[in-house]
ROLO-111835 format. One record per residue (C-alpha): residue number from 1; x, y, z. Coordinates in steps of 0.05 Angstrom, whole numbers, plus 5000, padded with zeros to 4 digits. Example, Ala and Ser with C-alpha at 12.3 -4.5 7.8 and 13.67 -1.06 7.14 Angstrom:
! residues 2
- 1	5246	4910	5156;
- 2	5273	4979	5143;
***
This chain:
! residues 178
- 1	1526	2734	9382;
- 2	1515	2701	9451;
- 3	1479	2641	9472;
- 4	1423	2680	9497;
- 5	1410	2717	9425;
- 6	1413	2649	9397;
- 7	1363	2621	9440;
- 8	1313	2679	9421;
- 9	1292	2653	9351;
- 10	1266	2693	9292;
- 11	1203	2660	9310;
- 12	1198	2706	9368;
- 13	1219	2770	9337;
- 14	1190	2769	9269;
- 15	1132	2726	9297;
- 16	1104	2796	9321;
- 17	1105	2819	9259;
- 18	1068	2756	9220;
- 19	1014	2751	9288;
- 20	1001	2826	9277;
- 21	0989	2812	9201;
- 22	0939	2763	9216;
- 23	0902	2803	9267;
- 24	0899	2864	9221;
- 25	0875	2821	9165;
- 26	0813	2806	9203;
- 27	0810	2892	9215;
- 28	0826	2908	9141;
- 29	0770	2860	9123;
- 30	0711	2879	9178;
- 31	0725	2948	9198;
- 32	0697	2991	9136;
- 33	0630	2952	9135;
- 34	0623	2944	9217;
- 35	0630	3024	9223;
- 36	0579	3030	9168;
- 37	0529	2988	9201;
- 38	0541	3003	9278;
- 39	0552	3074	9284;
- 40	0479	3090	9289;
- 41	0471	3047	9341;
- 42	0533	3063	9373;
- 43	0511	3140	9376;
- 44	0446	3121	9412;
- 45	0483	3080	9457;
- 46	0534	3131	9480;
- 47	0503	3194	9475;
- 48	0562	3230	9511;
- 49	0607	3224	9454;
- 50	0621	3284	9415;
- 51	0586	3285	9345;
- 52	0654	3302	9316;
- 53	0679	3237	9338;
- 54	0627	3201	9304;
- 55	0629	3240	9246;
- 56	0706	3231	9243;
- 57	0697	3160	9252;
- 58	0649	3152	9191;
- 59	0695	3194	9151;
- 60	0746	3144	9150;
- 61	0747	3108	9083;
- 62	0770	3034	9067;
- 63	0829	3069	9030;
- 64	0847	3114	9088;
- 65	0840	3054	9135;
- 66	0887	3010	9095;
- 67	0939	3062	9090;
- 68	0937	3072	9165;
- 69	0942	2996	9172;
- 70	1008	3005	9120;
- 71	1040	3050	9167;
- 72	1026	3012	9228;
- 73	1061	2953	9189;
- 74	1125	3004	9180;
- 75	1123	3020	9254;
- 76	1124	2952	9280;
- 77	1168	2927	9230;
- 78	1222	2974	9253;
- 79	1211	2954	9321;
- 80	1213	2876	9306;
- 81	1277	2893	9263;
- 82	1309	2925	9327;
- 83	1283	2868	9368;
- 84	1322	2815	9319;
- 85	1381	2853	9317;
- 86	1385	2858	9390;
- 87	1367	2779	9411;
- 88	1298	2811	9438;
- 89	1336	2858	9484;
- 90	1304	2920	9453;
- 91	1261	2962	9501;
- 92	1229	2985	9440;
- 93	1210	2909	9412;
- 94	1189	2893	9482;
- 95	1142	2953	9484;
- 96	1113	2940	9423;
- 97	1106	2863	9441;
- 98	1070	2889	9503;
- 99	1030	2943	9463;
- 100	1006	2881	9421;
- 101	0980	2839	9475;
- 102	0943	2904	9514;
- 103	0916	2920	9456;
- 104	0890	2854	9446;
- 105	0855	2866	9512;
- 106	0823	2930	9494;
- 107	0787	2893	9436;
- 108	0763	2844	9485;
- 109	0741	2900	9532;
- 110	0700	2932	9470;
- 111	0671	2867	9447;
- 112	0644	2862	9522;
- 113	0624	2931	9522;
- 114	0586	2920	9454;
- 115	0561	2851	9483;
- 116	0586	2823	9415;
- 117	0631	2821	9358;
- 118	0679	2884	9348;
- 119	0728	2883	9292;
- 120	0793	2850	9318;
- 121	0762	2808	9376;
- 122	0759	2741	9331;
- 123	0838	2740	9323;
- 124	0850	2765	9394;
- 125	0838	2704	9434;
- 126	0869	2662	9376;
- 127	0925	2700	9352;
- 128	0943	2761	9396;
- 129	0939	2738	9466;
- 130	0975	2662	9453;
- 131	1024	2699	9414;
- 132	1047	2751	9462;
- 133	1040	2700	9525;
- 134	1089	2657	9482;
- 135	1136	2703	9461;
- 136	1146	2735	9529;
- 137	1156	2665	9560;
- 138	1212	2650	9510;
- 139	1241	2721	9526;
- 140	1239	2703	9599;
- 141	1272	2636	9593;
- 142	1327	2662	9548;
- 143	1340	2720	9600;
- 144	1323	2781	9561;
- 145	1252	2796	9584;
- 146	1250	2860	9626;
- 147	1210	2858	9693;
- 148	1140	2873	9676;
- 149	1123	2936	9720;
- 150	1060	2983	9718;
- 151	1103	3033	9683;
- 152	1114	2982	9623;
- 153	1038	2974	9619;
- 154	1033	3047	9608;
- 155	1088	3047	9558;
- 156	1058	2997	9523;
- 157	0986	3025	9519;
- 158	1015	3091	9508;
- 159	1057	3064	9443;
- 160	0997	3027	9417;
- 161	0957	3097	9430;
- 162	1015	3140	9398;
- 163	1028	3091	9339;
- 164	0949	3092	9322;
- 165	0946	3162	9324;
- 166	1012	3173	9284;
- 167	0993	3124	9233;
- 168	0923	3149	9221;
- 169	0950	3219	9221;
- 170	0999	3196	9161;
- 171	0935	3166	9122;
- 172	0899	3235	9132;
- 173	0954	3270	9105;
- 174	0956	3226	9046;
- 175	0882	3221	9031;
- 176	0889	3304	9035;
- 177	0942	3300	8984;
- 178	0900	3259	8934;
***
């Protein structure tokens, strides 16, 4: 193991999984109730959103949401393990780290659009963004952080979106098998 790999501690790599778990705990607790109470208001406020989207959102029960979160934990754990194995050099780990931070910005944009709380917006400024900035700084100081280019931002957002779609598809499949 090189000196640079030693400089990237487990807190940088496995810390991503821990920060994600704290953040998603907020979502696990808040999403089901928030959806139940806010969708009627959202329908009125955003009339251009297709009715099928609102029905699909309302159809996600707490069990299906927990399954999707568990599937996302597996995706993230694989990326984190690769990051740890490579001393933070893994493109998959760095993309997942970028995705985590960028998805936090999406949470803040959602809260701004709603002019109030949305699930995930409380832990974003307390956990998501500080961890992402700290971990990227540690990777940078260790000399393993890939430069952030617009393409990397697109990959991070794409990773987050694809992982979300995939994990919800897994949860829907599990729901249908029950």
